[in-house]
Wavefront OBJ file of the C-alpha trace (Angstrom):
o trace
v -3.401 32.546 -23.171
v -3.053 28.791 -22.820
v -1.891 27.674 -19.388
v -0.136 24.515 -18.317
v -0.890 22.199 -15.431
v 1.521 23.816 -12.978
v 1.663 20.712 -10.804
v 4.057 19.303 -13.408
v 6.514 22.009 -12.398
v 6.773 20.426 -8.941
v 8.292 17.284 -10.431
v 11.996 16.823 -10.024
v 14.012 17.753 -13.081
v 14.704 14.209 -14.204
v 13.207 10.763 -13.759
v 15.485 8.254 -11.991
v 16.079 6.038 -14.986
v 16.776 9.049 -17.199
v 19.566 10.052 -14.818
v 20.986 6.542 -14.978
v 20.823 6.552 -18.792
v 22.731 9.830 -18.988
v 25.577 8.508 -16.809
v 25.689 5.212 -18.671
v 25.746 6.954 -22.061
v 28.586 9.183 -20.910
v 30.534 6.114 -19.742
v 29.990 4.303 -23.022
v 31.052 7.341 -25.035
v 34.275 7.527 -23.020
v 34.847 3.748 -23.075
v 33.576 2.489 -26.454
v 35.565 -0.754 -26.305
v 34.460 -1.864 -22.830
v 31.575 -4.288 -22.394
v 28.874 -2.856 -20.157
v 26.676 -5.211 -18.135
v 23.297 -3.792 -17.150
v 21.894 -5.016 -13.850
v 19.853 -1.922 -13.085
v 16.507 -1.458 -14.820
v 14.243 -4.464 -14.435
v 13.874 -5.344 -18.117
v 13.897 -9.029 -19.007
v 16.433 -10.532 -21.395
v 15.052 -13.970 -22.299
v 12.722 -14.408 -25.309
v 8.997 -15.072 -25.080
v 7.936 -18.626 -24.166
v 7.374 -20.842 -27.212
v 3.709 -21.375 -26.311
v 3.140 -17.614 -26.360
v 4.910 -17.266 -29.701
v 2.802 -20.021 -31.248
v -0.416 -18.411 -30.006
v 0.805 -15.000 -31.179
v 1.518 -16.290 -34.699
v -1.803 -18.104 -34.884
v -3.693 -14.976 -33.847
v -1.855 -12.872 -36.429
v -2.853 -15.411 -39.085
v -6.449 -15.011 -37.919
v -6.156 -11.271 -38.432
v -5.123 -11.925 -42.028
v -8.295 -13.735 -43.044
v -11.657 -12.078 -43.622
v -13.541 -14.846 -41.819
v -11.493 -14.564 -38.616
v -10.394 -10.908 -38.682
v -11.147 -8.907 -35.532
v -11.476 -5.155 -35.182
v -12.061 -3.309 -31.938
v -12.211 -5.707 -29.025
v -13.734 -5.190 -25.586
v -11.759 -2.501 -23.747
v -11.813 -4.585 -20.561
v -10.181 -7.522 -22.334
v -11.394 -10.625 -24.151
v -13.306 -13.090 -22.010
v -10.928 -15.955 -22.864
v -8.078 -14.112 -21.118
v -10.085 -12.644 -18.247
v -11.555 -16.067 -17.449
v -8.144 -17.731 -17.590
v -6.699 -15.141 -15.214
v -9.596 -15.458 -12.767
v -9.357 -19.248 -12.701
v -5.591 -19.678 -12.615
v -4.441 -16.692 -10.574
v -7.261 -16.302 -8.061
v -9.843 -19.060 -7.884
v -7.052 -21.651 -7.720
v -5.890 -19.904 -4.513
v -9.401 -19.798 -3.078
v -9.828 -16.099 -3.906
v -13.334 -15.033 -4.887
v -12.460 -13.088 -8.039
v -14.691 -13.187 -11.119
v -13.618 -12.671 -14.724
v -15.585 -9.431 -15.037
v -13.643 -7.938 -12.109
v -10.454 -8.152 -14.197
v -9.418 -5.339 -16.553
v -6.738 -6.189 -19.111
v -4.318 -3.368 -19.930
v -0.938 -2.639 -21.491
v 0.983 -2.370 -18.233
v 0.838 -2.273 -14.448
v 2.847 0.957 -14.575
v 0.047 2.577 -16.557
v -2.672 1.265 -14.272
v -0.977 2.230 -11.002
v -0.520 5.715 -12.447
v -3.997 6.025 -13.953
v -6.028 4.630 -11.051
v -5.630 7.819 -9.013
v -7.753 9.707 -11.582
v -10.986 8.234 -10.232
v -10.327 9.482 -6.688
v -10.724 12.988 -5.290
v -7.818 15.398 -4.995
v -8.374 15.866 -1.275
v -7.548 12.248 -0.445
v -4.611 11.680 1.877
v -2.096 9.463 0.094
v 0.427 7.112 1.688
v 3.389 5.738 -0.260
v 6.269 3.488 0.773
v 9.767 4.904 1.004
v 11.707 3.670 -0.928
v 9.014 3.745 -3.593
v 8.413 2.981 -7.251
v 8.486 6.574 -8.594
v 5.246 6.295 -10.595
v 3.107 6.221 -7.433
v 4.491 9.554 -6.291
v 4.881 11.363 -9.600
v 1.329 10.738 -10.822
v -0.112 12.127 -7.589
v 2.155 15.154 -7.919
v 0.886 15.675 -11.474
v -2.708 15.442 -10.243
v -2.168 18.075 -7.545
v -2.394 16.025 -4.345
v 0.941 17.218 -2.998
v 2.772 20.345 -2.051
v 6.280 21.161 -3.184
v 9.387 19.012 -2.943
v 11.205 19.843 0.294
v 14.310 18.058 1.592
v 13.749 14.942 -0.476
v 9.985 14.561 -0.010
v 6.738 16.072 -1.253
v 4.661 17.967 1.257
v 1.226 16.463 1.755
v 2.202 12.834 1.223
v 2.463 10.310 4.056
v 5.684 8.345 3.659
v 5.752 4.782 4.977
v 9.379 4.191 5.865
v 10.902 0.844 4.886
v 14.198 0.344 6.678
v 16.532 -2.444 7.822
v 14.974 -2.143 11.273
v 11.468 -3.109 10.079
v 12.636 -5.587 7.455
v 11.620 -3.105 4.728
v 7.933 -3.713 5.487
v 6.358 -0.448 6.676
v 4.384 -0.019 9.864
v 0.829 1.273 9.817
v 0.620 5.091 9.737
v -0.110 6.856 12.989
v -2.851 9.008 11.459
v -5.586 8.446 8.909
v -4.907 8.097 5.193
v -7.287 7.338 2.321
v -5.220 5.839 -0.494
v -2.436 3.416 0.435
v 0.120 2.201 -2.108
v 1.695 -1.145 -1.213
v 3.983 -3.270 -3.395
v 4.923 -6.879 -2.581
v 7.196 -8.485 -3.557
v 8.548 -5.003 -3.348
v 10.123 -2.958 -6.061
v 12.860 -1.882 -5.352
v 13.731 -3.787 -2.152
v 12.590 -7.320 -2.976
v 11.030 -7.587 0.497
v 7.810 -9.547 0.998
v 4.982 -9.165 3.508
v 3.627 -11.993 5.630
v -0.036 -12.924 5.838
v -0.202 -11.330 9.290
v 1.331 -8.080 8.068
v -1.106 -7.838 5.168
v -4.014 -8.677 7.465
v -3.062 -5.680 9.621
v -3.136 -3.424 6.553
v -6.533 -4.749 5.466
v -7.964 -4.202 8.940
v -6.533 -0.677 8.991
v -8.110 0.124 5.607
v -11.483 -1.333 6.577
v -11.567 0.589 9.838
v -10.891 3.903 8.062
v -12.800 3.284 4.816
v -9.493 3.586 2.963
v -8.405 1.771 -0.204
v -5.188 -0.219 -0.671
v -3.626 0.020 -4.133
v -1.702 -3.261 -4.167
v 1.021 -3.653 -6.786
v 1.717 -7.380 -7.155
v 3.626 -7.212 -10.443
v 6.232 -9.664 -9.099
v 3.834 -12.218 -7.611
v 5.137 -15.057 -9.786
v 8.584 -14.930 -8.155
v 7.342 -15.821 -4.661
v 8.869 -19.156 -3.640
v 7.803 -19.356 0.008
v 4.338 -21.002 0.136
v 3.569 -19.108 3.356
v 3.826 -15.720 1.610
v 0.550 -14.508 0.030
v 0.654 -14.092 -3.747
v -2.411 -11.835 -3.740
v -3.950 -9.309 -1.367
v -7.234 -11.135 -2.001
v -5.972 -14.099 -0.010
v -6.568 -11.872 3.021
v -10.108 -11.843 4.478
v -11.794 -8.483 3.941
v -9.562 -7.399 1.058
v -12.427 -7.415 -1.450
v -13.924 -4.490 0.481
v -10.758 -2.383 0.559
v -8.235 -3.286 -2.157
v -7.384 -3.067 -5.841
v -4.639 -5.305 -7.230
v -2.296 -4.695 -10.177
v -0.360 -7.392 -12.010
v 1.687 -7.715 -15.177
v 2.940 -10.418 -17.541
v 6.080 -8.362 -18.181
v 8.501 -10.082 -15.837
v 7.222 -13.637 -15.453
v 6.553 -14.224 -19.175
v 8.802 -11.654 -20.830
v 6.077 -9.280 -22.010
v 8.021 -6.065 -21.371
v 8.092 -5.388 -25.123
v 4.760 -7.062 -25.856
v 2.694 -5.236 -23.210
v -0.035 -7.014 -21.295
v -1.166 -6.652 -17.698
v -4.337 -6.572 -15.636
v -6.009 -4.851 -12.705
v -8.549 -6.433 -10.353
v -11.342 -4.226 -8.984
v -13.876 -6.132 -6.822
v -17.499 -5.185 -7.366
v -18.236 -4.462 -3.712
v -15.341 -2.010 -3.307
v -16.720 1.419 -2.376
v -15.534 5.000 -2.230
v -17.613 8.013 -1.241
v -18.827 11.250 -2.772
v -18.834 14.653 -1.092
v -22.143 13.914 0.619
v -20.797 10.660 2.066
v -22.808 8.453 -0.293
v -21.156 5.203 -1.376
v -20.068 4.810 -5.002
v -18.945 1.514 -6.569
v -15.302 1.828 -7.619
v -15.692 -0.957 -10.191
v -18.130 1.199 -12.162
v -15.844 4.231 -11.984
v -12.800 2.306 -13.207
v -14.841 0.655 -15.943
v -15.932 4.099 -17.144
v -12.411 5.490 -17.034
v -10.962 2.389 -18.714
v -13.489 2.318 -21.551
v -13.252 6.072 -22.123
v -9.478 6.415 -22.222
v -8.243 2.981 -23.325
v -8.957 1.055 -26.530
v -7.824 -2.337 -25.325
v -4.835 -4.647 -25.741
v -4.534 -6.166 -29.214
v -6.121 -9.553 -29.895
v -2.818 -11.307 -30.794
v -1.179 -10.105 -27.578
v -4.091 -11.325 -25.478
v -3.983 -14.724 -27.203
v -0.270 -14.893 -26.431
v -0.947 -14.013 -22.796
v -3.666 -16.665 -22.484
v -1.170 -19.277 -23.707
v 0.728 -18.803 -20.452
v -1.988 -20.924 -18.829
v -1.575 -23.894 -21.179
v 0.419 -26.864 -19.909
v 3.341 -25.949 -22.144
v 3.069 -22.275 -21.210
v 3.153 -23.013 -17.497
v 6.273 -25.137 -17.865
v 8.047 -22.574 -20.041
v 7.217 -19.674 -17.718
v 8.432 -21.722 -14.759
v 11.741 -22.247 -16.557
v 12.115 -18.496 -17.097
v 11.366 -17.751 -13.455
v 13.810 -20.451 -12.305
v 16.543 -18.890 -14.442
v 16.032 -15.405 -13.044
v 15.681 -16.617 -9.458
v 18.899 -18.629 -9.746
v 20.562 -15.404 -10.851
v 19.024 -13.601 -7.874
v 20.285 -16.199 -5.414
v 23.789 -15.940 -6.857
v 23.745 -12.147 -6.626
v 22.646 -12.218 -3.011
v 25.116 -14.874 -1.858
v 27.959 -13.085 -3.642
v 27.184 -9.716 -2.099
v 26.730 -11.254 1.342
v 30.085 -13.020 0.970
v 31.613 -9.594 0.380
v 30.180 -8.379 3.690
v 27.077 -6.524 2.483
v 23.685 -6.920 4.159
v 20.996 -7.775 1.614
v 17.277 -8.403 1.293
v 15.373 -9.852 -1.668
v 16.607 -12.427 -4.126
v 14.668 -15.244 -2.448
v 11.060 -14.302 -3.295
v 11.799 -11.495 -5.743
v 14.128 -10.901 -8.717
v 15.773 -7.895 -7.042
v 18.512 -7.773 -4.427
v 18.574 -4.676 -2.206
v 22.054 -4.038 -0.854
v 23.222 -1.832 2.011
v 26.303 -0.131 0.615
v 27.663 1.737 3.618
v 28.169 4.652 1.232
v 26.231 7.145 -0.860
v 23.960 5.372 -3.362
v 25.106 7.460 -6.317
v 28.765 7.166 -5.296
v 28.427 3.379 -5.182
v 26.619 3.449 -8.532
v 29.428 5.477 -10.100
v 32.065 3.195 -8.571
v 30.514 0.071 -10.066
v 29.999 1.805 -13.405
v 33.420 3.400 -13.741
v 35.538 0.610 -12.238
v 33.592 -2.545 -13.072
v 31.439 -1.583 -16.054
v 28.331 -2.773 -14.191
v 25.084 -0.795 -13.992
v 23.046 -0.986 -10.779
v 20.208 1.246 -9.575
v 20.980 3.771 -6.803
v 18.550 3.453 -3.917
v 18.404 7.201 -3.339
v 16.435 7.485 -6.569
v 13.562 5.641 -4.877
v 13.304 7.959 -1.877
v 15.005 9.124 1.299
v 15.055 5.656 2.855
v 16.768 4.299 -0.234
v 19.920 6.273 0.459
v 22.807 4.000 1.339
v 21.421 1.176 -0.809
v 21.576 -0.026 -4.410
v 19.415 -2.500 -6.311
v 20.794 -5.258 -8.488
v 18.433 -6.938 -10.931
v 18.450 -10.649 -11.749
v 17.016 -10.002 -15.213
v 19.958 -10.980 -17.367
v 21.626 -14.033 -18.870
v 23.456 -16.356 -16.505
v 26.728 -15.651 -18.298
v 26.343 -11.885 -17.880
v 25.407 -12.209 -14.215
v 28.447 -14.387 -13.526
v 30.755 -11.997 -15.360
v 29.288 -8.976 -13.589
v 29.715 -10.622 -10.198
v 33.322 -11.550 -11.007
v 34.015 -7.896 -11.745
v 32.212 -6.763 -8.599
v 34.061 -9.309 -6.491
v 37.414 -8.163 -7.851
v 36.500 -4.537 -7.101
v 34.945 -4.944 -3.659
v 36.592 -7.925 -2.027
v 38.184 -7.020 1.337
l 1 2 3 4 5 6 7 8 9 10 11 12 13 14 15 16 17 18 19 20 21 22 23 24 25 26 27 28 29 30 31 32 33 34 35 36 37 38 39 40 41 42 43 44 45 46 47 48 49 50 51 52 53 54 55 56 57 58 59 60 61 62 63 64 65 66 67 68 69 70 71 72 73 74 75 76 77 78 79 80 81 82 83 84 85 86 87 88 89 90 91 92 93 94 95 96 97 98 99 100 101 102 103 104 105 106 107 108 109 110 111 112 113 114 115 116 117 118 119 120 121 122 123 124 125 126 127 128 129 130 131 132 133 134 135 136 137 138 139 140 141 142 143 144 145 146 147 148 149 150 151 152 153 154 155 156 157 158 159 160 161 162 163 164 165 166 167 168 169 170 171 172 173 174 175 176 177 178 179 180 181 182 183 184 185 186 187 188 189 190 191 192 193 194 195 196 197 198 199 200 201 202 203 204 205 206 207 208 209 210 211 212 213 214 215 216 217 218 219 220 221 222 223 224 225 226 227 228 229 230 231 232 233 234 235 236 237 238 239 240 241 242 243 244 245 246 247 248 249 250 251 252 253 254 255 256 257 258 259 260 261 262 263 264 265 266 267 268 269 270 271 272 273 274 275 276 277 278 279 280 281 282 283 284 285 286 287 288 289 290 291 292 293 294 295 296 297 298 299 300 301 302 303 304 305 306 307 308 309 310 311 312 313 314 315 316 317 318 319 320 321 322 323 324 325 326 327 328 329 330 331 332 333 334 335 336 337 338 339 340 341 342 343 344 345 346 347 348 349 350 351 352 353 354 355 356 357 358 359 360 361 362 363 364 365 366 367 368 369 370 371 372 373 374 375 376 377 378 379 380 381 382 383 384 385 386 387 388 389 390 391 392 393 394 395 396 397 398 399 400 401 402 403 404 405 406 407 408
């Protein structure tokens, strides 16, 4: 008799964004003539930069000629892209990251979910709360948690992010082994200072723990004092893995390209306490279970680092960050405390009411979709997230509707 992985049965009945989709679909069915403005899920709306399109087309033409056709590529990514990432994203900041420490993939979501496979099931895992659901759900699937009790999984250490700590969690009181951190944060939009990240690195080094650092929104940081990479922090090469994506800064949500950085000196330990190089483990997992990102997509991604690509990506980021600033100032003018929107494309809003009730109010009365904070964890209750990923016209119209609904 075939048996299932029963850890899947611990998962909550529906994923957050599936719940949102069901409510939105019901609203649209009941109101077919009303325009709905989506400011919930963080999907981009603007087309790919022209430089990326040109490189994409050129690479497709290459694939159509026998002399330049390419079959299977290196699973870790082509050297032209890995080298460009190392130079432009790390070495330019003074970070000692080499091209062969970079693994190109089809998404940071995939990598943050898959990375846990190379670590033992007895590791103690710490996750922020509120949290990007993938961090939690993939560890539940693997069997590192107990059951779901009163809004949390037994066996996980939750790092509470609240208004009182500026949505940047304090170090855990006890020992943990795997630490998920995300800055700029999804969903809150909060950022961590150099000093705060240094404390986390020192904690991890002192306990031989590993930080899994999700920096998917690094390109939206405007404050030059805020680190764009965990590897700007001394000691991070010995205790951290970093995940990034081209989805939000360059519009690759439908094109799929991302990367993970695993330093060669990063170590974990076997049951006998002997050190094992994590880089080798991830390389084995990556090459066994992943066939690589397509050549045309990688050529398009590399074009981001051309002069034209840089300028075009900067224009996209400026557009979304202008939207974010408008969202935050509007909500603050209506009396709501907010974080984010200055170094991140999300605005995290204290509602003073149930997250799902506020979600339903905006949906039913304004035709605007937000994301309820409760879907990200216990500490998300009483908050909603508004996304800046939309056209300026849609953002302005949505905020006009919200202002009319919520103004005192």
